[in-house]
ChimeraX commands (.cxc) that place a marker at each C-alpha (Angstrom):
marker #1 position 31.05,165.11,-52.85 radius 0.5
marker #1 position 31.06,162.89,-56.04 radius 0.5
marker #1 position 29.47,163.82,-59.35 radius 0.5
marker #1 position 28.75,160.93,-61.53 radius 0.5
marker #1 position 28.51,161.07,-65.32 radius 0.5
marker #1 position 25.97,158.72,-66.63 radius 0.5
marker #1 position 26.90,158.91,-70.39 radius 0.5
marker #1 position 27.17,155.07,-70.45 radius 0.5
marker #1 position 23.67,154.48,-69.54 radius 0.5
marker #1 position 22.27,157.04,-71.88 radius 0.5
marker #1 position 24.44,155.57,-74.54 radius 0.5
marker #1 position 22.95,152.11,-74.01 radius 0.5
marker #1 position 19.25,153.52,-73.76 radius 0.5
marker #1 position 19.69,155.30,-76.94 radius 0.5
marker #1 position 21.56,152.44,-78.68 radius 0.5
marker #1 position 24.31,154.66,-79.64 radius 0.5
marker #1 position 27.91,153.70,-79.64 radius 0.5
marker #1 position 30.78,156.25,-78.34 radius 0.5
marker #1 position 32.38,156.24,-81.74 radius 0.5
marker #1 position 29.14,157.37,-83.16 radius 0.5
marker #1 position 28.65,160.08,-80.68 radius 0.5
marker #1 position 32.25,161.09,-81.28 radius 0.5
marker #1 position 31.73,161.69,-84.76 radius 0.5
marker #1 position 28.46,163.39,-84.24 radius 0.5
marker #1 position 29.62,165.96,-81.70 radius 0.5
marker #1 position 33.14,166.30,-82.90 radius 0.5
marker #1 position 34.70,165.23,-79.55 radius 0.5
marker #1 position 37.59,163.00,-79.62 radius 0.5
marker #1 position 37.00,159.46,-78.56 radius 0.5
marker #1 position 39.54,159.50,-75.77 radius 0.5
marker #1 position 37.82,162.62,-74.20 radius 0.5
marker #1 position 34.36,160.83,-74.27 radius 0.5
marker #1 position 35.91,157.65,-72.91 radius 0.5
marker #1 position 37.28,159.76,-69.87 radius 0.5
marker #1 position 33.70,161.10,-69.17 radius 0.5
marker #1 position 32.13,157.58,-69.92 radius 0.5
marker #1 position 34.29,155.94,-67.31 radius 0.5
marker #1 position 33.86,158.62,-64.71 radius 0.5
marker #1 position 37.56,159.87,-64.73 radius 0.5
marker #1 position 36.91,163.55,-65.69 radius 0.5
marker #1 position 37.64,165.99,-63.25 radius 0.5
marker #1 position 35.83,168.89,-65.36 radius 0.5
marker #1 position 33.41,169.13,-68.23 radius 0.5
marker #1 position 33.24,172.38,-70.35 radius 0.5
marker #1 position 29.65,173.70,-70.95 radius 0.5
marker #1 position 30.14,173.69,-74.69 radius 0.5
marker #1 position 30.92,169.82,-74.29 radius 0.5
marker #1 position 27.75,169.20,-72.27 radius 0.5
marker #1 position 25.80,171.37,-74.75 radius 0.5
marker #1 position 26.94,169.33,-77.65 radius 0.5
marker #1 position 26.23,165.80,-76.01 radius 0.5
marker #1 position 22.65,166.86,-74.76 radius 0.5
marker #1 position 21.80,168.24,-78.18 radius 0.5
marker #1 position 22.98,164.99,-79.86 radius 0.5
marker #1 position 21.48,162.65,-77.22 radius 0.5
marker #1 position 18.40,164.61,-76.81 radius 0.5
marker #1 position 18.70,164.81,-73.09 radius 0.5
marker #1 position 19.02,167.37,-70.11 radius 0.5
marker #1 position 22.41,167.98,-68.24 radius 0.5
marker #1 position 20.66,166.40,-65.09 radius 0.5
marker #1 position 20.36,163.29,-67.10 radius 0.5
marker #1 position 24.00,162.91,-67.68 radius 0.5
marker #1 position 25.21,164.17,-64.25 radius 0.5
marker #1 position 24.25,162.76,-60.88 radius 0.5
marker #1 position 25.42,164.13,-57.37 radius 0.5
marker #1 position 26.44,161.39,-54.90 radius 0.5
marker #1 position 26.65,163.00,-51.29 radius 0.5
marker #1 position 29.60,161.84,-49.15 radius 0.5
marker #1 position 28.78,159.47,-46.33 radius 0.5
marker link #1:1,2 radius 0.2
marker link #1:2,3 radius 0.2
marker link #1:3,4 radius 0.2
marker link #1:4,5 radius 0.2
marker link #1:5,6 radius 0.2
marker link #1:6,7 radius 0.2
marker link #1:7,8 radius 0.2
marker link #1:8,9 radius 0.2
marker link #1:9,10 radius 0.2
marker link #1:10,11 radius 0.2
marker link #1:11,12 radius 0.2
marker link #1:12,13 radius 0.2
marker link #1:13,14 radius 0.2
marker link #1:14,15 radius 0.2
marker link #1:15,16 radius 0.2
marker link #1:16,17 radius 0.2
marker link #1:17,18 radius 0.2
marker link #1:18,19 radius 0.2
marker link #1:19,20 radius 0.2
marker link #1:20,21 radius 0.2
marker link #1:21,22 radius 0.2
marker link #1:22,23 radius 0.2
marker link #1:23,24 radius 0.2
marker link #1:24,25 radius 0.2
marker link #1:25,26 radius 0.2
marker link #1:26,27 radius 0.2
marker link #1:27,28 radius 0.2
marker link #1:28,29 radius 0.2
marker link #1:29,30 radius 0.2
marker link #1:30,31 radius 0.2
marker link #1:31,32 radius 0.2
marker link #1:32,33 radius 0.2
marker link #1:33,34 radius 0.2
marker link #1:34,35 radius 0.2
marker link #1:35,36 radius 0.2
marker link #1:36,37 radius 0.2
marker link #1:37,38 radius 0.2
marker link #1:38,39 radius 0.2
marker link #1:39,40 radius 0.2
marker link #1:40,41 radius 0.2
marker link #1:41,42 radius 0.2
marker link #1:42,43 radius 0.2
marker link #1:43,44 radius 0.2
marker link #1:44,45 radius 0.2
marker link #1:45,46 radius 0.2
marker link #1:46,47 radius 0.2
marker link #1:47,48 radius 0.2
marker link #1:48,49 radius 0.2
marker link #1:49,50 radius 0.2
marker link #1:50,51 radius 0.2
marker link #1:51,52 radius 0.2
marker link #1:52,53 radius 0.2
marker link #1:53,54 radius 0.2
marker link #1:54,55 radius 0.2
marker link #1:55,56 radius 0.2
marker link #1:56,57 radius 0.2
marker link #1:57,58 radius 0.2
marker link #1:58,59 radius 0.2
marker link #1:59,60 radius 0.2
marker link #1:60,61 radius 0.2
marker link #1:61,62 radius 0.2
marker link #1:62,63 radius 0.2
marker link #1:63,64 radius 0.2
marker link #1:64,65 radius 0.2
marker link #1:65,66 radius 0.2
marker link #1:66,67 radius 0.2
marker link #1:67,68 radius 0.2
marker link #1:68,69 radius 0.2
view
């Protein structure tokens, strides 16, 4: 099972840079970068909530389930 974080796609669609999002949601740039590059092993609901509020999206817009083959 793989969960992909599509933060990079949403940022491009919204025309927002990672540094702007970092300041708006008060999450460090390195932590957001880990999410953006799909290197995160977990995400707090409070982090997911803050990102969704700022980007006006649903958690399902950010997270994608990729079944194993």
